[in-house]
C-alpha positions in Angstrom: 15.2 -4.8 -14.7 18.4 -5.5 -13.5 18.1 -7.8 -10.1 18.8 -5.8 -7.3 20.9 -7.7 -4.3 19.7 -7.5 -0.9 22.7 -5.5 0.2 21.8 -3.0 -2.4 18.3 -2.5 -1.6 19.0 -2.0 2.0 21.6 0.9 1.1 19.1 2.4 -1.2 16.8 2.5 1.7 19.2 3.8 4.2 20.3 6.6 1.3 16.6 7.4 0.2 14.9 7.9 3.7 16.9 11.0 4.8 16.8 12.5 1.4 12.8 12.1 1.0 12.1 12.9 4.5 10.2 16.1 3.6 9.2 15.2 0.1 5.5 15.1 -1.0 3.9 11.7 -0.8 3.4 12.2 -4.9 7.4 12.6 -5.1 8.1 9.8 -2.6 5.8 7.4 -4.8 7.4 8.7 -8.1 11.0 7.8 -6.6 9.7 4.4 -6.0 8.2 4.0 -9.2 11.4 5.3 -10.9 13.7 3.2 -8.8 11.7 -0.2 -8.8 9.7 -0.1 -11.8 7.3 -3.4 -11.9 8.9 -4.5 -8.8 7.2 -1.8 -6.6 3.7 -2.3 -5.3 1.3 -0.8 -2.8 -0.8 -2.4 -0.2 -4.0 -1.4 1.1 -6.6 -2.1 3.9 -9.3 -0.6 2.1 -10.0 1.8 5.2 -10.0 4.3 2.2 -8.6 4.5 -1.3 -6.1 7.6 -0.5 -2.8 5.6 -1.2 -4.2 3.7 -4.3 -5.3 7.1 -5.7 -1.9 8.5 -5.1 -0.2 5.8 -6.5 -2.6 5.3 -9.5 -1.8 9.1 -10.7 2.1 8.3 -10.4 1.9 4.8 -12.3 -1.2 3.9 -13.8 -1.7 0.0 -13.6 0.1 0.0 -10.1 -0.2 -3.3 -8.4 -2.6 -2.8 -5.3 -2.4 -5.7 -2.8 -5.2 -6.5 -0.6 -5.1 -9.1 2.3 -8.4 -11.1 2.2 -8.3 -12.7 5.7 -11.5 -14.2 5.7 -12.5 -12.3 8.5 -13.2 -8.8 6.7 -16.5 -6.8 7.0 -18.5 -6.8 3.9 -18.2 -3.1 3.9 -14.4 -3.6 3.6 -14.5 -6.1 0.4 -17.0 -3.8 -1.0 -14.7 -1.1 -0.8 -12.1 -3.5 -2.4 -14.1 -4.3 -5.3 -15.2 -0.6 -5.8 -11.3 0.5 -6.0 -10.9 -2.2 -8.8 -13.7 -0.9 -10.8 -13.1 2.5 -10.5 -9.3 3.5 -10.3 -6.6 2.6 -12.9 -4.8 0.1 -10.9 -4.0 -3.7 -11.0 -6.0 -5.2 -7.7 -4.4 -8.4 -6.7 -6.1 -10.2 -3.6 -4.0 -12.4 -1.3 -5.5 -15.1 0.6 -4.1 -17.2 3.3 -3.2 -20.9 2.7 -5.7 -22.2 4.9 -9.5 -21.3 4.9 -11.0 -20.0 8.2 -12.7 -23.7 8.6 -9.3 -25.3 8.3 -7.9 -23.1 10.7 -10.5 -23.5 13.2 -10.2 -27.7 12.7 -6.3 -27.2 13.0 -6.1 -24.8 15.9 -9.5 -24.7 17.8 -12.4 -22.5 17.1 -11.9 -18.4 17.0 -8.2 -18.6 16.9 -8.3 -14.7 16.8 -9.7 -14.9 20.5 -7.5 -17.7 21.9 -4.2 -16.5 20.2 -4.7 -13.5 18.4 -1.1 -13.2 17.4 -1.1 -16.5 15.8 -4.2 -15.7 14.2 -2.5 -12.7 12.6 0.5 -14.5 11.7 -1.3 -16.9 9.7 -4.2 -14.8 8.1 -1.9 -11.4 7.3 1.6 -11.7 8.1 2.5 -15.0 6.1 0.2 -14.3 3.0 1.8 -10.9 2.7 5.3 -11.9 3.1 4.5 -14.7 0.4 2.8 -12.1 -2.1 5.6 -9.7 -2.1 8.2 -12.3 -3.2 8.4 -10.9 -6.5 8.5 -7.3 -5.4 11.8 -5.1 -4.1 9.8 -2.5 -2.5 6.2 -2.1 -1.1 4.3 1.0 -0.1 2.0 1.0 3.1 -0.4 3.6 4.4 1.3 3.7 7.6 1.2 7.1 9.2 3.1 8.2 12.4 0.4 9.9 14.2 -1.6 6.6 14.4 0.2 4.7 17.2 3.5 5.4 19.5 4.9 2.4 17.8 4.6 4.2 14.4 6.1 7.8 15.3 9.8 6.8 14.2 8.4 5.3 10.8 10.6 6.7 8.0 9.0 7.5 4.6 11.5 5.0 3.1 13.2 2.3 5.1 14.2 -1.1 5.4 12.2 -4.2 6.3 14.7 -6.7 7.6 12.0 -9.8 7.9 10.8 -9.2 4.4 14.2 -8.0 3.1 12.0 -5.3 1.1 12.3 -1.8 0.9 9.4 -0.4 2.8 7.9 3.0 1.5 5.0 4.9 3.7 4.5 8.0 1.7 1.6 9.2 3.9 4.0 8.6 7.1 4.0 12.4 7.8 0.3 13.2 7.1 -2.4 13.7 9.7 -5.7 12.7 9.5 -6.6 16.3 8.4 -4.4 15.7 5.5 -6.2 12.3 4.8 -9.8 13.9 5.0 -8.8 17.0 2.8 -7.2 14.8 0.2 -10.3 12.3 0.2 -12.6 15.6 0.0 -10.5 17.3 -3.0 -10.4 14.0 -5.0 -14.0 12.8 -4.0 -12.4 9.4 -3.0 -14.0 6.4 -2.0 -14.0 5.7 1.6 -14.9 2.3 3.5 -18.6 3.5 4.7 -17.6 1.7 8.1 -15.7 5.0 8.7 -19.0 6.8 9.2 -20.5 4.5 11.6 -17.8 4.8 14.4 -15.0 2.7 12.8 -11.9 5.0 12.2 -9.6 2.1 11.8 -10.8 -0.9 10.2 -9.2 -4.6 10.7 -11.3 -8.1 10.9 -14.4 -7.7 12.2 -13.9 -10.1 15.4 -11.2 -7.5 16.3 -12.7 -4.4 15.6 -14.7 -2.2 17.6 -16.6 0.9 17.3 -14.6 4.2 19.0 -16.1 6.7 20.9 -15.7 10.4 19.1 -12.7 11.9 20.5 -10.9 8.6 21.6 -7.8 7.3 20.1 -8.6 6.0 16.2 -6.9 2.6 16.9 -8.5 2.1 20.3 -11.1 -0.2 18.8 -8.5 -2.8 17.5 -7.8 -5.7 19.4 -9.9 -3.8 22.3 -9.6 -5.3 25.6 -6.4 -6.8 24.9 -2.5 -5.7 25.1 -2.2 -6.0 21.2 -1.9 -3.1 18.9 -0.5 -4.5 15.6 -1.0 -7.4 13.5 2.8 -8.0 12.9 3.1 -6.6 9.4 4.9 -3.3 10.5 6.9 -5.3 13.2 
């Protein structure tokens, strides 16, 4: 595929966002695959397998990136392994450049508690930035209803920090849409979802959420932090 310049990528995102605003998730992914080919990938936190399943239907063998922070619940790693074993995708695990032990030695024990922004930068933001270097576009499972910060997220937009086209096929989906898709296709779901964890991150920074409360209120509970930095 011919190399696309940063300016061309930005222009592509600017034009496609409004054009695809009302398109279905499948059509948005089809556009991304047709436009970027093998330089398009999908990311997944393994809360469920919805986005990976959608992408695999459009482009069997698509790269699905998973960030192994070193702090994941065993259930999350199990969901990743199950997705790799049951869906026609190429599961790629991204890891930080330093282990948790090395991080503790360099920055002090439990950096997730003393400086959670730095911990996320080291274990999420930087590994993803590096992992995306060979791609022009990436798809996320971001949905607008999840937080106030995500309300204006376009279905196709420009990520200025990564200089990539950011595709959010599920941006307009509600939790009801997600649940219906999972039921219809009998998809894999992280078992923690049935144990009070509607939004799942690293185990030190994720708490159960009482029924009826904001799904993401269990993330970095007790702090002012609401995002890891991947989407900022």
